[in-house]
C-alpha positions in Angstrom: -0.3 0.3 0.2 2.7 2.7 0.9 4.0 2.0 -3.3 0.5 2.8 -4.4 0.3 6.3 -2.3 4.0 7.3 -2.8 2.7 6.2 -6.9 -0.1 8.8 -6.0 2.2 12.1 -4.3 4.1 11.7 -7.3 1.5 11.5 -9.7 -0.5 14.7 -8.1 3.1 16.5 -7.8 3.8 16.3 -11.7 -0.1 16.9 -12.9 0.2 20.2 -10.9 3.2 21.1 -13.1 0.2 21.7 -15.9 1.8 21.2 -19.2 1.0 18.7 -21.4 3.7 16.1 -20.3 2.8 16.2 -16.7 -0.9 15.1 -17.2 0.3 11.6 -19.4 2.3 11.3 -16.8 -0.9 11.9 -14.2 -2.7 9.5 -16.5 0.6 6.5 -17.1 0.9 7.3 -13.0 -3.1 6.4 -12.0 -2.7 3.2 -14.0 0.7 2.2 -12.2 -1.4 2.8 -8.6 -4.1 1.0 -10.2 -2.2 -1.9 -11.2 -0.1 -2.0 -8.2 -3.2 -2.3 -5.9 -4.7 -4.8 -8.1 -1.6 -7.3 -8.3 -1.5 -6.8 -4.4 -5.0 -8.1 -3.5 -4.2 -10.7 -5.7 -1.5 -11.9 -4.8 -3.0 -10.9 -1.2 -6.1 -13.6 -2.5 -3.3 -16.4 -2.8 -0.8 -16.4 -0.5 -4.5 -16.6 1.9 -5.9 -19.3 -0.9 -3.0 -21.4 -0.3 -2.5 -20.9 3.2 -6.0 -22.2 4.0 -5.3 -25.2 2.2 -2.1 -26.1 4.6 -3.7 -25.2 6.7 -7.2 -27.6 6.2 -4.5 -30.8 5.2 -2.9 -29.7 8.4 -6.2 -29.5 10.7 -7.1 -33.1 8.8 -4.1 -34.8 9.9 -3.9 -33.9 13.4 -7.4 -34.7 14.1 -7.0 -37.8 12.4 -3.2 -38.8 14.5 -5.0 -37.2 18.0 -8.6 -38.8 18.1 -8.3 -41.0 15.2 -11.3 -39.2 13.4 -12.6 -40.0 10.0 -13.6 -39.2 7.2 -17.6 -38.6 8.8 -16.2 -36.4 11.5 -13.5 -34.3 9.6 -16.3 -33.6 6.7 -18.9 -32.8 9.4 -15.6 -30.4 10.9 -15.0 -29.3 7.5 -18.6 -28.4 7.2 -19.1 -26.1 11.2 -16.1 -24.7 10.2 -17.2 -23.1 6.8 -19.9 -22.2 8.8 -17.8 -19.9 10.7 -16.4 -18.8 8.0 -19.2 -17.5 6.3 -20.1 -15.9 9.6 -16.6 -14.1 8.9 -17.0 -13.5 5.5 -20.1 -11.9 6.0 -19.5 -9.6 8.7 -21.7 -11.0 11.4 -19.0 -11.7 14.0 -15.1 -10.4 13.9 -11.4 -12.5 14.4 -11.1 -10.3 17.9 -15.3 -11.6 18.7 -14.3 -14.8 18.4 -10.5 -15.0 19.3 -12.1 -13.4 22.8 -14.9 -16.7 22.6 -12.5 -18.8 23.1 -10.7 -17.6 25.6 -13.4 -17.2 27.4 -15.2 -20.5 26.5 -11.9 -23.2 26.2 -10.7 -20.3 29.0 -7.8 -20.1 26.1 -5.1 -17.9 25.9 -4.1 -16.6 22.7 -0.6 -15.2 22.4 -0.9 -13.0 19.8 2.7 -11.5 18.6 3.0 -9.5 15.6 6.2 -7.5 13.4 5.1 -4.7 11.7 8.2 -5.2 9.7 7.4 -8.0 8.2 6.4 -7.8 4.4 2.7 -8.4 2.9 3.4 -12.4 2.2 3.6 -12.6 6.6 1.4 -10.4 7.6 -1.4 -12.7 5.2 -0.3 -15.9 6.1 0.2 -13.8 10.4 -4.2 -13.0 9.9 -5.0 -16.2 8.1 -3.8 -18.5 10.4 -5.7 -16.6 13.4 -8.6 -16.8 11.2 -8.5 -20.7 11.1 -7.0 -21.4 14.8 -10.2 -19.1 16.1 -12.7 -21.0 13.9 -11.0 -24.7 14.3 -11.5 -23.9 18.2 -15.2 -22.6 18.0 -16.1 -25.6 15.7 -15.1 -28.0 17.6 -16.7 -26.3 20.8 -19.5 -26.1 19.3 -20.0 -29.4 16.9 -18.4 -31.6 19.4 -18.2 -30.0 22.2 -14.4 -30.1 23.4 -13.3 -28.6 26.4 -10.2 -27.3 26.8 -7.7 -30.4 27.8 -9.3 -31.7 24.0 -8.9 -28.3 22.4 -6.0 -28.2 23.5 -4.5 -31.9 22.7 -5.7 -31.1 19.1 -4.6 -27.6 18.4 -0.9 -29.1 20.3 -0.9 -31.9 17.4 -1.8 -29.1 15.4 1.2 -27.1 16.2 3.7 -29.7 16.1 2.7 -30.6 13.2 3.8 -26.9 11.8 6.2 -26.6 14.1 8.1 -29.8 12.0 7.2 -28.3 8.7 8.9 -24.8 9.0 11.7 -26.8 10.7 12.0 -29.3 8.0 12.4 -31.9 9.8 8.4 -32.4 8.1 7.4 -32.0 4.1 4.2 -30.5 3.5 4.5 -33.2 0.9 4.5 -36.1 3.5 1.3 -34.4 5.6 -0.3 -34.3 1.9 0.5 -38.3 1.7 -1.1 -38.6 5.4 -3.8 -36.5 4.2 -4.4 -39.0 0.7 -4.4 -42.1 3.4 -7.1 -41.0 5.7 -9.0 -40.3 2.5 -7.9 -43.9 1.2 -8.6 -45.5 4.8 -12.0 -44.6 4.8 -12.7 -45.2 1.2 -11.4 -49.2 1.5 -13.5 -49.7 5.0 -16.6 -49.4 3.0 -15.8 -51.5 0.4 -14.7 -54.2 3.2 
């Protein structure tokens, strides 16, 4: 966003001169600002989408590891999480309110650490992780009646997987293989 503002200010300065070239430069700069903003929004959406997909795969693996959940319960969890996400998108509830609900009902303390020097990609990933964490915990509480102990157990498994991925001891490919294996084992059980 800072780049777009700086480009707009530069365009306004050059337009203030009043000659033809400045007007052309202003039009060109205005088009560039519009393109930079659009590009930034597209990049944010792509980063957010990728993060959500990876987090959902990790949630499936974590719930299968922690509680042995199969496709049926995992689909119920996903459906409940989708409803919670729709509430956020529809602006019926704010993220801060969801986090407050989790803190109150599950006696859970979110440690919100943010650095203002992060680049755009890191800020978007951070926000996505906050949203998915709150949605995940509320869905567990609402749909399955999880209390603090079971929710903590599930979240700890989720955090352990993400820590292993970021340290490099586990790859996302391995997580995806385990994710796919959960679905295949259910399909094989139904075939028998």
